[in-house]
Every structure is written in C-alpha cells, then in structure tokens.
PAVOGU-144579 format. One line per field, with one value per residue (C-alpha): residue number from 1; residue in one letter; x negated, y negated, z negated; chain. Coordinates in steps of 0.001 Angstrom, whole numbers, always signed. Layout:
<sites>
banu	(NUM | ...)
zapa	(A | ...)
xx	(X | ...)
yy	(Y | ...)
zz	(Z | ...)
torba	(A | ...)
</sites>
This chain:
<sites>
banu	(1 | 2 | 3 | 4 | 5 | 6 | 7 | 8 | 9 | 10 | 11 | 12 | 13 | 14 | 15 | 16 | 17 | 18 | 19 | 20 | 21 | 22 | 23 | 24 | 25 | 26 | 27 | 28 | 29 | 30 | 31 | 32 | 33 | 34 | 35 | 36 | 37 | 38 | 39 | 40 | 41 | 42 | 43 | 44 | 45 | 46 | 47 | 48 | 49 | 50 | 51 | 52 | 53 | 54 | 55 | 56 | 57 | 58 | 59 | 60 | 61 | 62 | 63 | 64 | 65 | 66 | 67 | 68 | 69 | 70 | 71 | 72 | 73 | 74 | 75 | 76 | 77 | 78 | 79 | 80 | 81 | 82 | 83 | 84 | 85 | 86 | 87 | 88 | 89 | 90 | 91 | 92 | 93 | 94 | 95 | 96 | 97 | 98 | 99 | 100 | 101 | 102 | 103 | 104 | 105 | 106 | 107 | 108 | 109 | 110 | 111 | 112 | 113 | 114 | 115 | 116 | 117 | 118 | 119 | 120 | 121 | 122 | 123 | 124 | 125 | 126 | 127 | 128 | 129 | 130 | 131 | 132 | 133 | 134 | 135 | 136 | 137 | 138 | 139 | 140 | 141 | 142 | 143 | 144 | 145 | 146 | 147 | 148 | 149 | 150 | 151 | 152 | 153 | 154 | 155 | 156 | 157 | 158 | 159 | 160 | 161 | 162 | 163 | 164 | 165 | 166 | 167 | 168 | 169 | 170 | 171 | 172 | 173 | 174 | 175 | 176 | 177 | 178 | 179 | 180 | 181 | 182 | 183 | 184 | 185 | 186 | 187 | 188 | 189 | 190 | 191 | 192 | 193 | 194 | 195 | 196 | 197 | 198 | 199 | 200 | 201 | 202 | 203 | 204 | 205 | 206 | 207 | 208 | 209 | 210 | 211 | 212 | 213 | 214 | 215 | 216 | 217 | 218 | 219 | 220 | 221 | 222 | 223 | 224 | 225 | 226 | 227 | 228 | 229 | 230 | 231 | 232 | 233 | 234 | 235 | 236 | 237 | 238 | 239 | 240 | 241 | 242 | 243 | 244 | 245 | 246 | 247 | 248 | 249 | 250 | 251 | 252 | 253 | 254 | 255 | 256 | 257 | 258 | 259 | 260 | 261 | 262 | 263 | 264 | 265 | 266 | 267 | 268 | 269 | 270 | 271 | 272 | 273 | 274 | 275 | 276 | 277 | 278 | 279 | 280 | 281 | 282 | 283 | 284 | 285 | 286 | 287 | 288 | 289 | 290 | 291 | 292 | 293 | 294 | 295 | 296 | 297 | 298 | 299 | 300 | 301 | 302 | 303 | 304 | 305 | 306 | 307 | 308 | 309 | 310 | 311 | 312 | 313 | 314 | 315 | 316 | 317 | 318 | 319 | 320 | 321 | 322 | 323 | 324 | 325 | 326 | 327 | 328 | 329 | 330 | 331 | 332 | 333 | 334 | 335 | 336 | 337 | 338 | 339 | 340 | 341 | 342 | 343 | 344 | 345 | 346 | 347 | 348 | 349 | 350 | 351 | 352 | 353 | 354 | 355 | 356 | 357 | 358 | 359 | 360 | 361 | 362 | 363 | 364 | 365 | 366 | 367 | 368 | 369 | 370 | 371 | 372 | 373 | 374 | 375 | 376 | 377 | 378 | 379 | 380 | 381 | 382 | 383 | 384 | 385 | 386 | 387 | 388 | 389 | 390 | 391 | 392 | 393 | 394 | 395 | 396 | 397 | 398 | 399 | 400 | 401 | 402 | 403 | 404 | 405 | 406 | 407 | 408 | 409)
zapa	(M | V | A | P | I | V | S | I | C | I | P | T | F | N | R | S | R | Y | V | V | S | L | L | E | S | L | V | S | Q | L | E | D | F | P | Y | P | Y | E | I | F | I | A | D | N | A | S | P | D | S | T | P | E | V | V | A | S | F | S | D | R | L | P | I | R | Y | H | R | H | A | E | N | I | G | G | Y | P | N | W | Q | F | V | M | T | Q | A | V | G | R | Y | L | V | Y | L | S | D | D | D | S | L | L | G | D | Q | V | A | E | I | I | A | K | M | E | A | D | P | E | L | V | T | V | Y | A | P | W | L | M | Y | D | L | V | A | Q | Q | Q | Q | G | Q | F | Y | S | V | P | Q | D | L | R | I | E | R | G | A | H | P | V | L | L | D | H | I | L | R | H | H | I | F | P | E | I | Q | I | T | R | R | D | A | F | V | S | T | M | P | R | I | N | D | H | A | F | L | A | F | M | H | S | S | D | Y | L | T | K | G | A | V | L | I | R | Q | Q | P | F | Y | V | A | I | T | R | Y | F | D | D | E | E | R | V | Q | L | G | T | D | E | V | E | H | A | W | D | R | Y | R | G | G | L | E | Y | M | L | A | R | S | G | T | A | L | S | A | E | E | R | S | G | F | H | L | R | I | Q | Q | M | I | A | V | R | M | S | V | A | V | R | L | R | H | L | K | A | R | N | A | I | D | T | Y | Y | I | A | M | R | M | K | G | M | G | Y | E | H | M | L | P | V | P | L | A | T | L | A | S | A | A | M | F | E | F | L | Y | R | D | P | E | I | N | R | G | M | K | Q | L | V | V | V | G | D | S | S | P | D | D | R | A | F | I | S | R | G | A | D | L | P | V | H | F | V | G | D | M | S | Q | C | A | E | M | R | D | T | V | V | L | I | R | G | A | A | P | Q | V | E | F | D | G | A | R | A | L | S | H | N | V | R | I | V | L | E | D | A | L | L | S | K | F | G | L)
xx	(-213 | -983 | -1663 | +1019 | +888 | +4394 | +5558 | +9485 | +9742 | +12926 | +13360 | +16422 | +18570 | +21759 | +22894 | +22589 | +26174 | +24235 | +20944 | +22526 | +24205 | +20836 | +18677 | +21197 | +21329 | +17247 | +17361 | +18980 | +17274 | +13876 | +14288 | +12108 | +9853 | +6690 | +4328 | +3525 | +5319 | +6384 | +9578 | +8616 | +11059 | +10401 | +13578 | +14083 | +14834 | +18245 | +20692 | +22477 | +21945 | +19138 | +16462 | +18851 | +19762 | +16111 | +15158 | +17815 | +16327 | +12698 | +12711 | +14147 | +12227 | +8773 | +9541 | +7060 | +9074 | +8249 | +10588 | +9746 | +10409 | +12171 | +13702 | +11063 | +13361 | +14460 | +11849 | +8824 | +10270 | +10116 | +6528 | +5670 | +7088 | +5348 | +2182 | +1632 | +2593 | -242 | +837 | -774 | +2268 | +5076 | +9105 | +11078 | +14287 | +17401 | +19024 | +22124 | +20956 | +19494 | +16954 | +17037 | +14130 | +13544 | +13360 | +10869 | +8919 | +8826 | +7623 | +4873 | +3736 | +3425 | +1434 | -743 | -1839 | -2162 | -4413 | -3644 | -73 | +344 | +4021 | +6804 | +10402 | +13853 | +17720 | +19590 | +22847 | +25676 | +28002 | +31003 | +30748 | +34366 | +35789 | +32966 | +32506 | +29829 | +30210 | +27393 | +23959 | +22618 | +20735 | +19596 | +16613 | +16664 | +13812 | +10791 | +9135 | +5242 | +3509 | -327 | -2348 | -2280 | +472 | +2616 | +4350 | +5459 | +6784 | +8522 | +10051 | +11733 | +13043 | +14964 | +15888 | +17360 | +18360 | +16008 | +15903 | +12470 | +13392 | +13711 | +10066 | +7242 | +4271 | +693 | -477 | -3783 | -2100 | +288 | -2557 | -4437 | -1698 | -317 | +3159 | +5324 | +8565 | +9031 | +12324 | +11169 | +10519 | +12470 | +10458 | +11221 | +9862 | +6951 | +5565 | +6152 | +3763 | +1320 | +1091 | +837 | -2598 | -4066 | -2864 | -68 | +3584 | +6337 | +10097 | +11879 | +15113 | +16190 | +17118 | +15527 | +17680 | +21122 | +22780 | +25738 | +28544 | +30763 | +30280 | +33068 | +36997 | +36670 | +33319 | +32306 | +28803 | +27086 | +24827 | +21751 | +21689 | +25405 | +25578 | +22324 | +23876 | +26258 | +23609 | +20070 | +19939 | +17479 | +15004 | +15714 | +14658 | +11526 | +10411 | +10673 | +8843 | +6228 | +5896 | +5751 | +3100 | +1230 | +801 | -1566 | -3003 | -1856 | +1369 | +1555 | +3598 | +6243 | +6440 | +6407 | +9406 | +11245 | +10633 | +12122 | +15381 | +15637 | +15096 | +17695 | +19866 | +19410 | +20280 | +23232 | +24457 | +23714 | +25230 | +28652 | +28585 | +28115 | +31057 | +33208 | +32519 | +32599 | +36308 | +37222 | +36177 | +37729 | +34184 | +34042 | +35720 | +33735 | +30415 | +31893 | +32793 | +29508 | +27573 | +30468 | +29271 | +25858 | +26506 | +28583 | +25322 | +23335 | +25492 | +27032 | +30597 | +31864 | +30222 | +32564 | +34703 | +37315 | +38512 | +36562 | +39720 | +41020 | +37966 | +38099 | +41535 | +40659 | +37705 | +40097 | +42234 | +39458 | +38106 | +41278 | +41873 | +38482 | +36728 | +35352 | +35745 | +39180 | +40472 | +38812 | +41552 | +44317 | +47208 | +49271 | +49495 | +52093 | +52274 | +54044 | +55948 | +57682 | +56565 | +58188 | +59032 | +56158 | +53708 | +55003 | +54366 | +50795 | +49700 | +51331 | +49652 | +45889 | +46361 | +45157 | +47297 | +50920 | +52412 | +55318 | +56778 | +58604 | +59786 | +58193 | +55941 | +59010 | +59224 | +55261 | +55596 | +55170 | +52642 | +49599 | +46779 | +47871 | +46548 | +48557 | +48317 | +50160 | +50888 | +51457 | +52486 | +53809 | +53257 | +50978 | +51420 | +52694 | +49277 | +46867 | +43821 | +43566 | +47128 | +45826 | +42588 | +44568 | +47291 | +44332 | +46040 | +43892 | +45282 | +43985 | +45188 | +45544 | +44215 | +41196 | +40996 | +41623 | +39100 | +36388 | +36598 | +37016 | +40645)
yy	(+280 | -3566 | -5583 | -7648 | -11355 | -11567 | -9512 | -9611 | -8826 | -7224 | -6043 | -3997 | -1720 | -11 | -1922 | +507 | -927 | -4386 | -3020 | -1429 | -4969 | -6520 | -4168 | -4277 | -8226 | -7993 | -5609 | -8485 | -11459 | -10065 | -8637 | -11088 | -12216 | -13259 | -12052 | -8551 | -8242 | -5570 | -5226 | -4284 | -2676 | -2297 | +115 | -155 | +3701 | +3194 | +5775 | +5370 | +6349 | +3503 | +6007 | +7380 | +4139 | +2661 | +5980 | +5597 | +2339 | +3661 | +3832 | +372 | -1582 | -1854 | -830 | -50 | +1290 | +1792 | +3622 | +3148 | +6224 | +4492 | +1052 | -1524 | -4655 | -7136 | -9843 | -7267 | -5740 | -9089 | -9663 | -6176 | -6638 | -10030 | -8855 | -5618 | -7132 | -7265 | -10034 | -13485 | -14968 | -14005 | -14124 | -13435 | -12089 | -10953 | -7625 | -9331 | -12316 | -12817 | -14876 | -16742 | -15245 | -17993 | -20405 | -18016 | -17950 | -21800 | -21926 | -19685 | -21081 | -24594 | -22815 | -21101 | -24378 | -26160 | -24315 | -26960 | -26152 | -23473 | -23340 | -24223 | -24537 | -25064 | -25366 | -22206 | -21763 | -20356 | -18038 | -16003 | -12980 | -11627 | -15042 | -15204 | -18918 | -21143 | -22952 | -25438 | -25626 | -25762 | -29136 | -31328 | -33796 | -36675 | -35268 | -32974 | -33840 | -33248 | -33424 | -33538 | -31444 | -32532 | -35250 | -34124 | -37546 | -37026 | -33479 | -34334 | -37728 | -35559 | -33100 | -35413 | -38082 | -34926 | -32379 | -29963 | -26650 | -25199 | -21639 | -20348 | -20485 | -19172 | -18922 | -17744 | -14795 | -16246 | -19060 | -16603 | -14492 | -17158 | -18897 | -15612 | -16908 | -15282 | -15993 | -17753 | -18038 | -21660 | -23210 | -22917 | -20639 | -22681 | -25875 | -24271 | -22571 | -25103 | -27423 | -24410 | -24159 | -28092 | -27402 | -25293 | -27434 | -29165 | -28310 | -28761 | -29182 | -28707 | -30032 | -27066 | -24000 | -20496 | -18501 | -17329 | -16539 | -14638 | -15760 | -13125 | -9663 | -7284 | -8042 | -5336 | -6591 | -7313 | -8401 | -10925 | -13180 | -14487 | -18202 | -18537 | -17059 | -18896 | -22387 | -21854 | -21764 | -22505 | -26353 | -26307 | -24022 | -26471 | -29255 | -27049 | -26707 | -30590 | -31486 | -28944 | -30660 | -34019 | -32666 | -31518 | -35219 | -35714 | -39229 | -40142 | -41930 | -45212 | -45040 | -46990 | -44563 | -41283 | -42978 | -43532 | -39846 | -38744 | -40808 | -39338 | -35612 | -36514 | -37413 | -34579 | -32245 | -34095 | -33527 | -29648 | -29352 | -30820 | -28250 | -25671 | -27149 | -26932 | -23464 | -22214 | -24041 | -22590 | -18817 | -19283 | -18528 | -19214 | -22445 | -23169 | -22932 | -25154 | -27447 | -27733 | -28347 | -30954 | -32451 | -32500 | -34556 | -37102 | -37133 | -37965 | -40589 | -38844 | -38088 | -40025 | -37083 | -34396 | -32616 | -31969 | -34649 | -33692 | -33467 | -30685 | -28910 | -29482 | -28083 | -24927 | -24716 | -24988 | -22286 | -20103 | -20491 | -19742 | -16924 | -15057 | -16428 | -13069 | -14464 | -15531 | -12551 | -9817 | -7141 | -9132 | -7645 | -10811 | -14547 | -16605 | -20275 | -22493 | -25739 | -27249 | -25922 | -26867 | -24185 | -25198 | -24989 | -21630 | -20208 | -22017 | -20641 | -17112 | -16652 | -17089 | -15056 | -11370 | -10962 | -10844 | -14318 | -15177 | -18611 | -19766 | -23035 | -22885 | -20760 | -19533 | -16853 | -15722 | -14665 | -10900 | -11145 | -9097 | -9005 | -12311 | -15326 | -18284 | -21359 | -24307 | -27060 | -30781 | -30980 | -27554 | -26480 | -24051 | -23057 | -19876 | -18555 | -20244 | -18566 | -14866 | -14272 | -14986 | -12949 | -9888 | -9941 | -10645 | -13721 | -16445 | -19919 | -22221 | -25829 | -27344 | -30692 | -29131 | -27539 | -30922 | -32415 | -29582 | -30156 | -33904 | -34291)
zz	(-263 | +800 | -2603 | -3714 | -3350 | -5063 | -8235 | -8923 | -12388 | -13555 | -17085 | -17434 | -20112 | -19633 | -16339 | -13682 | -12396 | -11920 | -10875 | -7770 | -6755 | -7682 | -5466 | -2524 | -2593 | -2566 | +503 | +2238 | +863 | +1272 | +4741 | +6430 | +3275 | +4722 | +1914 | +524 | -2801 | -5388 | -7638 | -10645 | -12823 | -16735 | -17888 | -21775 | -22004 | -20474 | -21441 | -18311 | -14335 | -13751 | -12914 | -10301 | -9177 | -8749 | -7021 | -4466 | -3313 | -3102 | +672 | +1172 | -1242 | -2590 | -6103 | -9042 | -11800 | -15455 | -18091 | -21696 | -23568 | -26289 | -26514 | -27528 | -27456 | -25162 | -25542 | -25675 | -22587 | -20763 | -22255 | -20906 | -17456 | -17084 | -18293 | -16361 | -12758 | -10592 | -8133 | -7621 | -8519 | -10893 | -10476 | -13462 | -12458 | -14682 | -13847 | -13175 | -11101 | -7776 | -5764 | -2438 | -276 | +2134 | -953 | -2974 | +300 | +711 | -2796 | -2454 | +446 | -1338 | -4122 | -1789 | -237 | -3614 | -6077 | -8642 | -8571 | -11423 | -12090 | -9975 | -12014 | -10369 | -11203 | -10516 | -8601 | -10486 | -8467 | -9312 | -7423 | -8099 | -6416 | -4118 | -5118 | -5979 | -9304 | -8890 | -10445 | -13924 | -14238 | -11081 | -10319 | -7743 | -5903 | -6463 | -9700 | -9922 | -13230 | -13128 | -15391 | -19098 | -18483 | -21386 | -22008 | -18692 | -18426 | -21733 | -20326 | -17213 | -19269 | -21475 | -19034 | -16662 | -19655 | -17920 | -18939 | -17339 | -17486 | -13828 | -12390 | -10276 | -12023 | -11037 | -12639 | -14039 | -15740 | -17414 | -18313 | -19902 | -21717 | -23032 | -23478 | -26384 | -27923 | -31095 | -33338 | -34134 | -30412 | -27433 | -24961 | -21744 | -23544 | -25408 | -22298 | -19518 | -21820 | -22201 | -18317 | -18172 | -19841 | -16934 | -13924 | -12221 | -12896 | -10008 | -11027 | -7546 | -6586 | -4533 | -6363 | -5478 | -8103 | -8396 | -11530 | -11422 | -13911 | -13013 | -11400 | -11626 | -12632 | -15698 | -16941 | -20481 | -20732 | -22853 | -21164 | -23640 | -22196 | -22532 | -25966 | -27047 | -26155 | -29067 | -31957 | -30553 | -30573 | -33800 | -31425 | -28478 | -30802 | -31816 | -28496 | -27591 | -30527 | -29611 | -26413 | -28207 | -30129 | -26938 | -26422 | -28868 | -29392 | -26030 | -27458 | -29497 | -32483 | -30791 | -27972 | -30237 | -32299 | -28914 | -28075 | -31217 | -30837 | -27425 | -28533 | -31124 | -28363 | -26148 | -29472 | -29889 | -26337 | -27011 | -30367 | -28844 | -26179 | -28701 | -30699 | -27184 | -26552 | -30226 | -30559 | -27048 | -27920 | -31746 | -33442 | -37009 | -37650 | -40931 | -39159 | -36298 | -38628 | -40491 | -36735 | -36172 | -39531 | -38782 | -35524 | -37700 | -40039 | -37119 | -35830 | -32988 | -34156 | -30898 | -28914 | -30621 | -27615 | -30526 | -33199 | -36587 | -38421 | -36089 | -36776 | -40500 | -40636 | -38761 | -41225 | -44194 | -43283 | -42174 | -45707 | -47409 | -45211 | -45335 | -48112 | -50038 | -53514 | -52867 | -51057 | -52775 | -53716 | -52339 | -50839 | -50057 | -49777 | -51102 | -50231 | -53137 | -52221 | -49277 | -45760 | -42411 | -39978 | -37976 | -40923 | -41680 | -38170 | -38215 | -41722 | -40848 | -37160 | -38472 | -41844 | -42227 | -45458 | -45220 | -45887 | -48198 | -48600 | -51796 | -53432 | -56779 | -59299 | -60959 | -58417 | -58664 | -62565 | -61761 | -58829 | -58635 | -56319 | -54778 | -53205 | -54214 | -52312 | -54108 | -51653 | -53051 | -56702 | -57447 | -61109 | -61661 | -65508 | -65127 | -64156 | -66115 | -67651 | -68622 | -67125 | -63543 | -64157 | -65378 | -62686 | -60093 | -58881 | -57533 | -57169 | -54765 | -54574 | -51101 | -52475 | -53469 | -50032 | -48616 | -50222 | -49751 | -45959 | -45867 | -45210)
torba	(A | A | A | A | A | A | A | A | A | A | A | A | A | A | A | A | A | A | A | A | A | A | A | A | A | A | A | A | A | A | A | A | A | A | A | A | A | A | A | A | A | A | A | A | A | A | A | A | A | A | A | A | A | A | A | A | A | A | A | A | A | A | A | A | A | A | A | A | A | A | A | A | A | A | A | A | A | A | A | A | A | A | A | A | A | A | A | A | A | A | A | A | A | A | A | A | A | A | A | A | A | A | A | A | A | A | A | A | A | A | A | A | A | A | A | A | A | A | A | A | A | A | A | A | A | A | A | A | A | A | A | A | A | A | A | A | A | A | A | A | A | A | A | A | A | A | A | A | A | A | A | A | A | A | A | A | A | A | A | A | A | A | A | A | A | A | A | A | A | A | A | A | A | A | A | A | A | A | A | A | A | A | A | A | A | A | A | A | A | A | A | A | A | A | A | A | A | A | A | A | A | A | A | A | A | A | A | A | A | A | A | A | A | A | A | A | A | A | A | A | A | A | A | A | A | A | A | A | A | A | A | A | A | A | A | A | A | A | A | A | A | A | A | A | A | A | A | A | A | A | A | A | A | A | A | A | A | A | A | A | A | A | A | A | A | A | A | A | A | A | A | A | A | A | A | A | A | A | A | A | A | A | A | A | A | A | A | A | A | A | A | A | A | A | A | A | A | A | A | A | A | A | A | A | A | A | A | A | A | A | A | A | A | A | A | A | A | A | A | A | A | A | A | A | A | A | A | A | A | A | A | A | A | A | A | A | A | A | A | A | A | A | A | A | A | A | A | A | A | A | A | A | A | A | A | A | A | A | A | A | A | A | A | A | A | A | A | A | A | A | A | A | A | A | A | A | A | A | A | A | A | A | A | A | A | A | A | A | A | A | A | A | A | A | A | A | A | A | A | A | A | A | A | A | A | A | A | A | A)
</sites>
C-alpha cells in the first residue's frame, strides 16, 4: 500500500448501524480524493456487528481496523486513534457524522503548500438525514482567519468575537505528537488544544465547512450526542478553556487588555449558560439545578439574557423541591395540600407530583394522617401536628411561605 498522507480517524463503540451509513457516505465523498489516505477505525470492544460491518467495506475503502479487547473509555479511545494514525494529516471523524471530500482535499492542498500552517479549523454543517434537510452551520466567520504562530491574543479575540468552537479540525500529525493533546475536566479541550497548536505554527479558521454533523439519522433513533448534552452543563469548562487561552498570552497584554478579555469571557459564558437554561427547561431537566444556573446568571448581571423568566424557573424549582427532596419525601405515601386551591392550582400540583395528591380545606381533616407530606398554603393553621405528634405519625409539614422564600418568590 502507498503510505497515507491523510488519516481519517474514527473512534467507535456499539454504533454498527451508524457506521454502515458513515462508510457508505465516505465511499461517495472520497471517490476522487487526490491524496493517499487511510480510514483508521478504533473499535472500543463493541458488542454489536461493528467488525462485520467494517469487514464488508474492506474492498471499497482503505480501512485499517483495530478492535480493543475491552472498552477503554470514550476519551482514551479518541486519544488512541489519533495517536496511532500514520498519515501526515489527521482528520477526526465521529462515527455518526460525515465529511465533504472535496473540501478536505482543498485544505490538504493548502497545508501542503504552507508548511507554517499546523491546524485548520472550520464550522460544521448540521444535517437532518431523515428529513434530508440542512439545518445551518455551527458558528460562522466573515472570512478565513489566519492566526500567526504565538499570536494568542488574536486567537482569543476571534473566538470571543465570533463565538467560535474550534473542535472540527485537520492537524499535522507532527504538531499533534509534539503537543500531546489530552482531555481535562477543567478546561474545554477545543480552546486548550487550539492554543497549544498555536505554539507550533500558524492556525487557520476557515469560513467554508468540510464536516457534516448529522443531527438525526433514523426515525426511531435514541442517541445522545456528546456536544448536545455537554452544552447543558459545560460552561465552567468553557470558561476554564478560555482562561487557559488568556494565560497563554503571557505578558503580551496590559492590565487593561487583560481586564477587557475577562469581561468578554464572562459575556460569552453567559451566552452559553442561557443556552443551557433554554435546553434544560425545554427538556424538563432537574428544575432546581436549572434555577441555580439562572441565579448565577443574575449574579453575573445577565438576568436579561435568560430565555425563561426567573420567576417561572423559581416556581418550577420550588415544586421540584417539594415533590422530590429526599428529606421531605422519605417514607411518604401521599401529599396533602391544606388551604384554598383553584382548579388550575389543583391540576398543576397533581400533574407534577409522584405521590397521590389530596386537597383539604383545613388541618382538622389531617388529624389521623400518617406517612404524609402536608403542604400548608397561606395562613392555614398547623397546631394539630406540632412537635412530637408529627414525628410519631411520620408527617412532614411544609409551609408554602417557606418554599416561596427559599426560591425568592
């Protein structure tokens, strides 16, 4: 075999259904690819038919296949497939996405002609395979942006200005080997790695995409995409990555410039947190966690960027706390709401509760209750269950006023 110039690196686990579609797309996309290439697949001990699927394409694509004896973890498998690739240029490809072969070839030609260029980033197209419909692209830049070696403030400025996530890339293997990129829980890998590559040479952020992220493959699919899930909770890691990039600037910045970058980082993180709140609220995630994210945004001075009013989030959190707090609900068999409740209130409270819900007008109807959470609305009296009696009957009395105060309502 001719030694590959390009390595397309695909880590996979238990995704044979997607790998079939991916490899079919690569047969088409790489039909006239002008450079020798390998498709290096690292199988993380998949229990499905991945080996058979890969073998079925062996006469149509230059595949190199490695199967781990046991699952080594997602990030280690990414590290393995990138490190063990042999091409001059490394192209990471998720097992459920695809590439535009002509655009990859165009980038390789540019890098071949420009030895100073170590990494090329680009936004990615989003495509719904079921609907056969493009869904735009993730971030955009007004033109190709070249950042010269060591110009860390320039790279950070572009990322903050255009909200660039430098994830999709084609990188020289020697730059990858010399920087030894790893994944860290405290600094977002894309910000950290792009800054590291800039110590080895120039970086290009390209306007034209070469990568296609498939948002939906099959009508019946239930797959979690790491990036989609990550946006709901990764803003502190984003912040860590941006601060790492700022640190890479060293003494090149004045105190005023550094302060300005800190403010801009805060603004970008606020945008990401607002996206997290929107997605979490839409997907009915834990309402208490969503409320605390919103309160952090308020503390940062960005309440106006919340996609849902803070009072709405606080109300949802209050009832989540009532329904699911383990100390309130331990051993409970019912929720009794004491006081006036409109039909709409009753429907709302009953809809979200895990326990059977009953509504009574006053505490006199609660005298013999056991294993009960009692929510007292307004000024309804509670003397019947004070002290030891409530404890012996396993009754927990919760004042609505206390809940309202806890969540700032």
